[in-house]
Legacy VTK file of the C-alpha trace (Angstrom):
# vtk DataFile Version 3.0
C-alpha trace
ASCII
DATASET POLYDATA
POINTS 358 float
67.111 113.787 113.462
68.805 117.061 114.237
72.421 116.975 115.670
71.071 119.582 118.135
69.250 116.768 120.143
70.012 117.027 123.744
72.700 114.332 124.732
71.226 111.217 126.533
73.123 110.385 129.887
75.186 107.342 129.632
77.201 105.827 132.183
80.513 105.243 130.279
82.148 106.169 127.023
80.750 104.297 123.873
82.913 103.753 120.740
81.823 103.600 117.204
84.377 102.491 114.434
83.856 103.817 110.963
85.473 102.063 107.893
84.951 101.867 104.201
84.619 98.388 102.827
83.802 96.419 105.953
83.563 93.705 107.208
86.057 92.390 104.623
88.425 89.540 105.874
91.066 90.417 103.094
91.489 93.931 104.426
93.869 92.171 107.019
94.708 93.963 110.215
91.637 96.069 110.002
89.245 93.106 110.204
91.210 91.366 113.069
91.470 94.517 114.997
87.790 95.096 114.859
86.910 91.843 115.713
89.097 92.151 118.970
87.666 95.594 119.592
84.236 93.913 119.680
85.470 91.088 121.916
87.001 93.595 124.385
84.199 96.162 124.132
80.985 94.257 122.818
78.914 97.772 123.049
81.238 99.173 120.312
78.993 100.089 117.123
80.257 99.483 113.546
79.710 101.547 110.241
80.851 101.141 106.773
80.525 103.537 103.951
80.494 100.431 101.460
79.254 97.526 103.492
80.745 94.144 102.764
79.370 90.569 103.328
82.004 88.623 105.336
81.116 87.311 108.538
81.376 89.615 111.660
80.218 89.086 115.283
77.853 92.077 115.285
75.832 94.252 113.168
77.511 96.689 110.784
75.420 99.650 109.819
75.497 101.704 106.723
77.552 104.921 107.206
74.268 107.028 106.374
72.639 105.853 109.745
75.695 107.060 111.844
74.320 110.399 113.277
71.007 109.003 114.097
72.430 105.922 116.004
75.049 108.023 117.515
72.486 110.177 119.089
70.252 107.229 120.165
73.296 105.161 121.424
75.026 107.891 123.089
78.391 107.479 121.218
81.320 109.439 122.634
84.339 108.446 120.514
84.912 107.425 116.902
87.852 105.513 115.553
88.879 105.102 112.066
92.042 103.865 109.965
93.921 105.721 107.243
94.561 109.387 106.497
92.030 109.853 103.753
89.168 108.438 105.765
90.049 110.675 108.785
90.154 113.790 106.459
86.926 112.715 104.779
85.164 112.505 107.962
86.543 116.000 108.958
85.747 117.594 105.447
89.300 118.498 105.074
90.222 116.959 101.851
92.108 119.721 100.185
94.857 122.286 100.888
94.791 126.137 100.293
96.936 125.400 97.158
94.355 123.058 95.806
96.136 119.756 96.484
93.534 116.959 97.176
93.790 113.973 99.507
93.562 110.729 97.216
90.614 108.793 97.994
88.932 111.138 100.221
85.093 111.906 99.977
83.612 115.179 101.078
80.181 113.292 101.183
81.348 111.658 104.438
82.147 114.942 106.300
80.703 114.649 109.841
83.109 117.264 111.595
80.121 119.669 112.555
78.251 116.801 114.211
81.309 115.472 116.010
82.191 118.982 117.354
78.430 119.758 118.258
78.374 116.490 120.221
81.794 116.673 121.659
82.614 113.242 120.084
86.172 112.533 119.911
87.801 111.516 116.807
90.764 108.736 117.021
92.761 107.569 114.094
95.212 104.989 112.858
97.533 106.466 110.136
99.121 103.672 108.461
100.958 103.607 104.674
98.352 103.747 101.973
94.886 105.200 102.343
96.218 108.664 101.050
99.549 108.501 103.032
102.616 107.943 100.929
106.242 109.462 101.195
105.009 112.572 99.122
102.102 113.387 101.348
102.018 117.082 102.271
102.669 117.418 106.043
99.885 119.945 105.987
97.579 117.002 105.644
99.079 115.429 108.705
98.657 118.676 110.747
95.066 118.569 109.829
94.765 115.192 111.454
96.797 116.214 114.378
94.566 119.324 115.105
91.335 117.293 115.022
92.060 113.892 116.391
92.242 113.134 120.178
94.559 110.243 119.427
96.679 109.291 116.322
98.389 105.942 116.109
100.818 104.954 113.575
103.447 102.438 112.552
105.558 104.696 110.480
108.492 107.315 111.102
106.797 109.795 108.826
103.907 110.264 111.183
105.816 110.060 114.386
108.082 112.738 113.361
105.221 114.940 111.977
102.985 114.389 114.895
104.966 114.436 118.197
101.939 113.292 120.205
101.339 110.244 117.777
101.772 106.763 119.372
103.572 103.818 117.716
101.734 100.554 117.225
102.774 97.800 114.688
99.801 96.151 112.730
97.783 93.382 114.359
97.275 90.041 113.238
95.237 87.016 114.300
97.924 85.407 116.460
95.423 82.454 117.386
94.926 81.494 113.863
98.251 81.836 112.660
99.990 80.355 115.524
103.683 79.071 115.534
104.205 75.371 114.059
107.929 74.267 113.666
109.103 74.021 110.188
110.827 70.878 108.981
114.185 70.990 107.403
113.450 69.107 104.368
113.439 69.708 100.556
111.911 71.271 98.610
112.284 74.638 100.027
108.657 76.139 100.016
108.557 79.763 99.256
105.384 81.977 99.326
104.460 85.050 97.965
101.296 86.708 99.106
99.958 90.126 97.843
97.228 91.837 95.916
98.331 92.708 92.228
100.127 96.197 92.547
103.202 97.428 90.801
104.817 98.144 94.016
104.594 94.616 95.258
107.676 93.776 92.953
106.274 90.272 91.924
108.139 90.283 88.490
111.263 90.805 90.632
110.613 87.689 92.377
109.929 85.777 89.272
113.353 86.652 87.895
114.856 85.361 91.223
112.690 82.235 91.028
113.549 81.414 87.389
117.138 81.080 88.337
116.571 78.535 91.144
117.249 74.826 90.873
114.363 72.156 91.312
114.744 72.255 95.113
112.624 75.002 95.417
108.735 75.314 95.051
106.899 78.627 94.805
103.385 79.184 96.120
101.696 82.384 94.479
98.879 84.041 96.478
96.870 86.748 94.934
95.523 88.034 91.571
98.612 87.437 89.817
97.277 85.226 86.865
98.461 87.926 84.138
101.911 87.463 85.149
102.331 83.738 85.113
103.490 83.474 81.639
106.842 85.127 82.872
107.666 82.013 84.914
110.006 79.582 83.109
110.626 77.546 86.449
107.703 75.276 86.456
108.088 74.389 90.183
105.059 76.623 91.248
101.417 76.413 92.302
99.065 79.551 91.824
96.446 79.487 94.324
94.698 83.038 93.517
92.962 84.910 96.274
92.700 82.929 99.461
90.640 83.367 102.841
92.986 83.422 105.924
92.145 79.933 107.044
93.363 78.559 103.724
96.397 80.760 103.982
97.238 79.248 107.216
97.424 75.784 105.693
100.086 77.087 103.066
102.023 79.108 105.873
102.247 75.894 107.886
104.380 74.082 105.189
106.324 77.342 103.899
109.788 77.715 104.811
110.314 81.266 103.445
107.801 84.024 102.798
109.178 86.750 100.328
108.190 90.299 100.400
110.103 92.310 97.551
108.233 95.495 97.506
109.827 98.357 95.535
111.555 101.459 96.973
110.016 104.232 94.963
107.465 107.057 95.366
104.766 104.467 95.484
106.185 102.612 98.674
102.943 102.564 100.199
103.461 99.627 102.257
104.182 99.373 105.936
106.855 97.055 107.117
106.501 94.223 107.792
103.241 93.886 105.674
100.473 92.261 107.331
100.604 89.189 105.127
104.341 88.971 106.024
103.502 89.170 109.843
100.949 86.468 109.315
103.420 84.075 107.671
106.228 85.051 110.286
103.890 84.122 113.120
103.922 80.540 112.001
107.499 80.396 111.873
108.232 81.414 108.232
111.708 83.028 107.486
110.868 86.457 106.113
113.033 87.561 103.216
112.129 91.224 102.653
113.527 94.142 100.797
112.279 96.520 103.601
111.462 99.382 101.277
110.832 101.871 104.120
114.270 100.871 105.984
112.189 100.416 108.930
114.192 99.617 112.145
111.413 99.868 114.842
110.801 96.379 115.723
112.412 93.898 113.450
116.184 93.313 113.299
117.769 91.902 109.954
119.745 88.690 110.653
117.774 88.137 113.831
114.219 88.299 113.009
114.250 88.286 109.329
116.737 88.560 106.454
116.870 91.898 104.589
117.787 91.945 100.853
118.269 94.366 98.178
115.827 94.865 95.334
117.732 92.898 93.050
117.000 89.549 91.460
120.295 87.856 91.950
120.636 88.944 95.669
117.143 87.247 96.065
118.401 84.154 94.409
121.488 84.024 96.457
119.672 84.535 99.580
117.196 81.775 98.945
120.317 79.422 97.924
121.988 80.256 101.229
118.807 79.324 103.071
118.678 75.934 101.480
122.538 75.294 102.213
122.055 76.562 105.960
118.420 75.369 106.428
118.517 74.435 109.950
120.099 77.715 111.136
117.880 79.872 108.610
114.924 78.283 110.441
115.992 79.500 113.691
115.736 83.033 112.284
111.744 81.889 111.437
111.569 80.942 114.859
112.983 84.013 116.459
110.866 86.279 114.027
107.671 84.372 115.426
108.708 85.073 118.938
108.793 88.696 118.138
105.737 88.788 116.466
104.101 87.061 119.367
105.617 89.537 121.717
104.964 92.721 119.714
102.145 92.066 117.371
99.598 90.485 119.580
96.029 91.562 118.706
94.680 91.444 122.209
97.459 93.430 123.962
97.650 96.142 121.116
93.650 96.634 121.144
93.808 96.648 124.853
96.298 99.365 124.955
94.607 101.415 122.127
91.320 100.978 123.881
93.164 102.461 127.031
94.370 105.505 125.360
91.050 106.296 123.322
88.516 105.456 126.234
90.404 106.796 129.164
90.596 103.469 131.269
LINES 1 359
358 0 1 2 3 4 5 6 7 8 9 10 11 12 13 14 15 16 17 18 19 20 21 22 23 24 25 26 27 28 29 30 31 32 33 34 35 36 37 38 39 40 41 42 43 44 45 46 47 48 49 50 51 52 53 54 55 56 57 58 59 60 61 62 63 64 65 66 67 68 69 70 71 72 73 74 75 76 77 78 79 80 81 82 83 84 85 86 87 88 89 90 91 92 93 94 95 96 97 98 99 100 101 102 103 104 105 106 107 108 109 110 111 112 113 114 115 116 117 118 119 120 121 122 123 124 125 126 127 128 129 130 131 132 133 134 135 136 137 138 139 140 141 142 143 144 145 146 147 148 149 150 151 152 153 154 155 156 157 158 159 160 161 162 163 164 165 166 167 168 169 170 171 172 173 174 175 176 177 178 179 180 181 182 183 184 185 186 187 188 189 190 191 192 193 194 195 196 197 198 199 200 201 202 203 204 205 206 207 208 209 210 211 212 213 214 215 216 217 218 219 220 221 222 223 224 225 226 227 228 229 230 231 232 233 234 235 236 237 238 239 240 241 242 243 244 245 246 247 248 249 250 251 252 253 254 255 256 257 258 259 260 261 262 263 264 265 266 267 268 269 270 271 272 273 274 275 276 277 278 279 280 281 282 283 284 285 286 287 288 289 290 291 292 293 294 295 296 297 298 299 300 301 302 303 304 305 306 307 308 309 310 311 312 313 314 315 316 317 318 319 320 321 322 323 324 325 326 327 328 329 330 331 332 333 334 335 336 337 338 339 340 341 342 343 344 345 346 347 348 349 350 351 352 353 354 355 356 357
């Protein structure tokens, strides 16, 4: 169907969400945000470049059908997440010097179609997805020039795009609800992440190997090739888990450790989605905070910041054991902050107001 087809009059604006691998629960905030978008705007249409099979409350169409459906259903606005997908949709994947946006795909270029039909593009630019500390500001300029709205949770984007709007990641705050922790031994410690070098799991292993038997470590993720490094046998390897199974682990967890490394691959935002999930249940977050982010969480109040050093992590966990009741108060305060600032319903409502003009 030609993109020159006459616009069909619709009584209100209509949103389409374009994602890559979707619907995929393990994508974290994107999955929960899109469920809430559907809840608040049930007429939203969803498209995936690589359709996945997890449950979702409405149809997810293949991206190849976007232009035809956009015309027949009167799409006026498009929302996507990550810089490389945004630039792929705009066909702006390279700079004049030959630099290429990692993970972009010129085959997804719909800029002429969006411009012809006056469809507005809105984007959330989070760490990863082509955005890292070394990303050229010119790529961000492309997004700023062609997006009607840019949301972000990191200083780099806020500084480069003055019109960008700060929003933290969202989680399912109904599923990961607060539950008081019991000040009993052993101290349950949980690590949850996909197997990437930047996650710093070997650092945690070094720290855990120095701990006494009063600690138990829950390992969530595809870390089976690292388990031989553990000399402390007080651990359980769970593999990859669905959110519902994660919740049961978080409910009995005292401490969630995030020890992402601070280097050129510091692709993680702060706090990570997994950390926010755990915090919302009352877990004490112990984090290296690789981006030195101070936008929402305050160390010593909402979480405990540590250096990327095994001995420091060990000492912090020993302090928590020795001061467990006081330490758990940090977990409670962190959960309150998450409930106030990261609630999916409030964040999605605010985003929709900016995108859809109501």
